[in-house]
C-alpha positions in Angstrom: 131.0 18.3 17.2 132.9 21.6 17.5 135.0 22.2 20.6 132.7 25.1 21.6 129.6 23.0 21.3 131.2 20.3 23.3 132.1 22.7 26.1 128.8 24.4 26.1 127.1 21.1 26.6 129.4 20.4 29.4 128.5 23.8 31.0 124.9 23.0 30.7 125.3 19.6 32.3 127.1 21.3 35.3 124.5 23.9 35.6 121.0 22.5 35.2 119.1 25.6 36.1 115.3 25.8 35.6 112.7 23.3 34.5 113.3 20.6 31.9 111.7 22.7 29.2 113.9 25.7 30.0 116.9 23.5 29.9 115.9 22.0 26.6 115.3 25.5 25.1 118.7 26.7 26.4 120.4 23.7 24.8 118.8 24.2 21.5 119.7 28.0 21.5 123.3 27.7 22.6 124.1 25.0 20.1 122.6 27.2 17.4 124.7 30.1 18.7 127.8 28.1 18.5 127.1 27.0 14.9 126.3 30.7 13.9 129.6 31.9 15.4 131.5 29.3 13.4 129.6 30.4 10.3 130.8 34.0 11.1 134.4 32.9 11.1 134.8 32.9 14.9 136.7 29.9 16.3 136.2 30.1 20.0 138.7 27.8 21.8 136.5 27.5 24.9 133.3 28.8 26.6 135.6 31.3 28.4 136.6 32.9 25.0 133.2 34.7 24.7 133.9 38.4 23.9 131.8 41.5 23.2 132.6 41.2 19.3 130.9 37.8 19.4 127.8 39.1 20.9 127.6 42.1 18.6 128.0 39.8 15.6 125.1 37.6 16.7 122.8 40.6 17.4 123.6 42.2 14.2 123.0 39.0 12.3 119.7 38.3 13.9 118.6 42.0 13.2 119.7 41.6 9.5 117.5 38.2 9.3 114.7 40.5 10.6 114.0 38.3 13.6 111.4 39.7 16.0 112.7 41.7 19.0 111.1 39.1 21.2 113.0 36.3 19.6 116.3 38.3 19.9 115.6 39.2 23.4 115.2 35.4 24.3 118.5 34.6 22.5 120.3 37.4 24.3 119.0 35.9 27.6 120.7 32.6 26.8 123.9 34.6 26.2 123.5 36.2 29.5 123.3 32.8 31.0 126.4 31.7 29.3 128.3 34.8 30.3 127.2 34.5 33.9 128.4 30.9 34.2 131.9 31.8 32.9 132.2 34.8 35.2 131.6 37.5 32.5 128.1 38.7 33.4 129.3 42.2 33.5 130.2 42.1 29.9 126.6 42.6 28.7 124.4 45.7 29.6 121.8 44.9 32.1 118.9 46.2 29.9 118.0 45.0 26.4 117.4 48.7 25.5 120.8 50.1 26.6 124.4 49.7 25.8 127.8 49.6 27.4 131.0 50.7 25.7 131.6 47.4 24.0 128.1 46.0 23.3 125.0 47.7 22.0 121.7 45.8 22.2 119.0 48.5 21.8 116.1 46.2 21.0 112.9 47.9 20.2 110.2 47.3 22.8 108.3 44.1 22.2 104.6 44.5 21.4 102.3 42.7 23.6 99.1 43.6 21.9 98.0 41.0 19.3 95.1 41.6 16.8 93.8 38.0 16.6 92.7 35.7 19.3 94.8 32.4 19.7 92.2 30.9 22.0 91.2 27.3 21.1 88.8 24.7 22.5 89.8 21.1 23.0 88.6 19.1 20.0 87.0 16.2 21.8 86.9 14.0 18.7 90.6 14.4 18.4 91.1 13.9 22.1 89.3 10.5 21.9 91.9 9.3 19.4 94.7 9.7 22.0 95.5 6.3 23.5 97.4 7.4 26.6 94.8 8.3 29.2 97.3 10.3 31.1 98.0 12.6 28.1 94.1 13.0 27.7 93.9 14.2 31.4 96.9 16.5 31.0 95.2 18.2 28.0 92.0 18.7 30.0 93.9 20.2 32.8 95.5 22.6 30.3 92.0 23.7 29.2 90.2 23.8 32.6 93.0 25.6 34.6 95.2 27.2 32.0 98.2 25.1 33.0 101.4 25.0 30.8 102.3 21.6 29.3 105.0 20.8 32.0 102.7 21.7 34.8 99.9 19.5 33.5 102.3 16.5 33.2 103.9 16.9 36.6 100.6 17.6 38.3 100.1 15.5 41.5 96.5 15.8 42.8 97.3 14.8 46.3 99.7 17.8 46.7 97.8 20.2 44.5 94.2 20.0 45.7 93.7 22.1 48.9 90.0 22.6 49.5 88.7 24.9 46.8 92.1 25.9 45.3 95.0 24.2 43.5 98.5 24.7 44.7 101.3 24.3 42.0 104.6 23.4 43.2 107.7 25.5 42.2 109.4 22.4 40.6 106.4 22.1 38.1 106.3 25.7 37.0 108.1 28.0 34.6 110.7 30.1 36.5 110.2 28.2 39.7 107.2 30.4 40.8 104.6 28.4 42.8 101.0 29.7 42.6 97.5 29.0 43.5 94.3 28.8 41.4 90.7 28.7 42.4 88.6 25.6 41.8 85.4 27.1 40.5 83.2 24.8 38.5 81.7 21.3 38.6 83.5 20.5 35.4 86.9 21.2 37.1 85.9 19.1 40.2 84.9 16.1 38.1 88.2 16.3 36.2 90.2 16.4 39.4 88.3 13.5 40.8 89.0 11.5 37.7 92.7 12.3 37.9 92.8 11.2 41.5 91.2 8.0 40.7 93.7 7.5 37.8 97.0 8.4 39.5 96.4 7.9 43.1 99.3 9.5 44.9 101.4 10.0 41.7 101.7 12.5 39.0 100.2 12.4 35.5 103.2 10.4 34.4 102.6 6.7 33.7 104.2 4.4 36.3 106.6 2.9 33.7 107.8 6.3 32.5 109.8 9.2 33.8 108.9 12.9 33.0 111.1 13.0 29.8 109.5 9.8 28.5 106.0 11.1 29.3 106.7 14.3 27.6 107.7 12.4 24.4 104.5 10.4 24.7 102.6 13.6 25.1 104.3 15.2 22.0 103.9 12.1 19.8 100.2 11.5 20.9 99.1 15.1 20.3 101.0 15.4 17.1 99.6 12.2 15.7 95.9 13.4 16.1 96.5 17.0 15.3 96.5 18.4 18.9 100.0 19.6 19.0 99.5 23.4 19.3 97.9 23.6 22.8 99.1 27.0 24.1 95.8 28.3 22.8 94.1 26.4 25.6 95.7 28.9 28.0 94.4 31.7 25.9 90.9 30.2 26.2 91.2 29.8 29.9 92.2 33.5 30.2 89.4 34.8 28.1 86.8 32.7 30.0 88.0 34.1 33.3 87.8 37.6 32.0 84.2 37.0 31.1 83.6 35.6 34.6 85.4 38.4 36.5 84.1 41.4 34.4 80.9 40.2 32.8 82.3 41.3 29.3 84.1 39.6 26.4 87.8 40.3 26.2 88.8 43.0 23.8 90.5 40.4 21.6 87.2 38.5 21.4 85.2 41.4 20.3 84.6 43.1 23.7 85.1 46.8 24.5 88.7 48.1 24.1 90.3 49.7 27.1 90.0 53.2 25.8 86.2 52.7 25.5 85.7 51.7 29.2 84.3 53.9 31.8 86.3 54.7 34.9 84.5 52.2 36.9 85.0 49.5 34.2 88.7 50.3 34.0 89.1 49.6 37.7 87.3 46.2 37.2 89.3 45.5 34.1 92.6 46.0 35.9 91.7 43.8 38.9 90.6 41.1 36.5 93.8 41.3 34.5 95.9 41.2 37.7 94.0 38.0 38.9 94.3 36.2 35.5 98.0 37.1 35.3 98.5 35.6 38.8 96.5 32.4 37.8 98.6 32.0 34.5 101.9 32.3 36.5 102.9 35.7 35.3 104.3 38.5 37.4 103.0 41.5 35.2 99.6 42.7 34.3 100.9 43.9 30.9 101.3 40.3 29.8 97.6 39.7 29.8 97.4 41.8 26.6 98.7 38.7 24.8 95.7 36.6 25.9 93.0 39.3 26.1 94.1 42.1 23.9 93.8 45.7 25.1 
């Protein structure tokens, strides 16, 4: 292991910001950055040796590799984290579409409007082949409430169920943002009852496992039966909610595009998108274009 990789891992151990998934993504990205810097001929003696020339090299390399602006933006975010932890946060421009005297990022704006729906239903035949009942229940939570994987594993019914709504703890969610979701259907209520009967006062983590171990079980079980790409369940939740709130199919599912809506329909569309964005744990209405189209 190179000295830089070793020191970056030490930096991450001392600064365990964010959820387990966030930390895992950060580790993978920073280890890759260290390898790419080495390939570029840069031999950084320590994590404190980060300089503008290193950032510029990485950005130019990624652009030459034709990585998407979104991917580059995410990687720059990990560099920001690194710079912040070693007291060099001012080294990078605050915006991904600006520059300072030493570093130019200027990423083109990411497009949030897809052309094809990524929504997916839960394949019940494949679900039955999963032998871990806790994993089965987590997948059903992802479908019925649009939860992320980590949220659906850490879910504790005794904490979350509050009358006719769910309350998600900040330690379960991406970015540490707690949120509430409505309990709307009999199917949802039946699922929550089954979860309560299964876990009692615990989470959807088997008593003999911790979160990391349960996550590995989830990954292995879902991959084994062909249910390993489950972000589409959130897309399905968003599109069903849009139909409920507006009475129309989402644009990505063949419904009217935003430019074809009447003034009254545009008001309803915006209110629905704000509601769905909140339920999915996002802070911007614009992000709903990924799930619903525009």
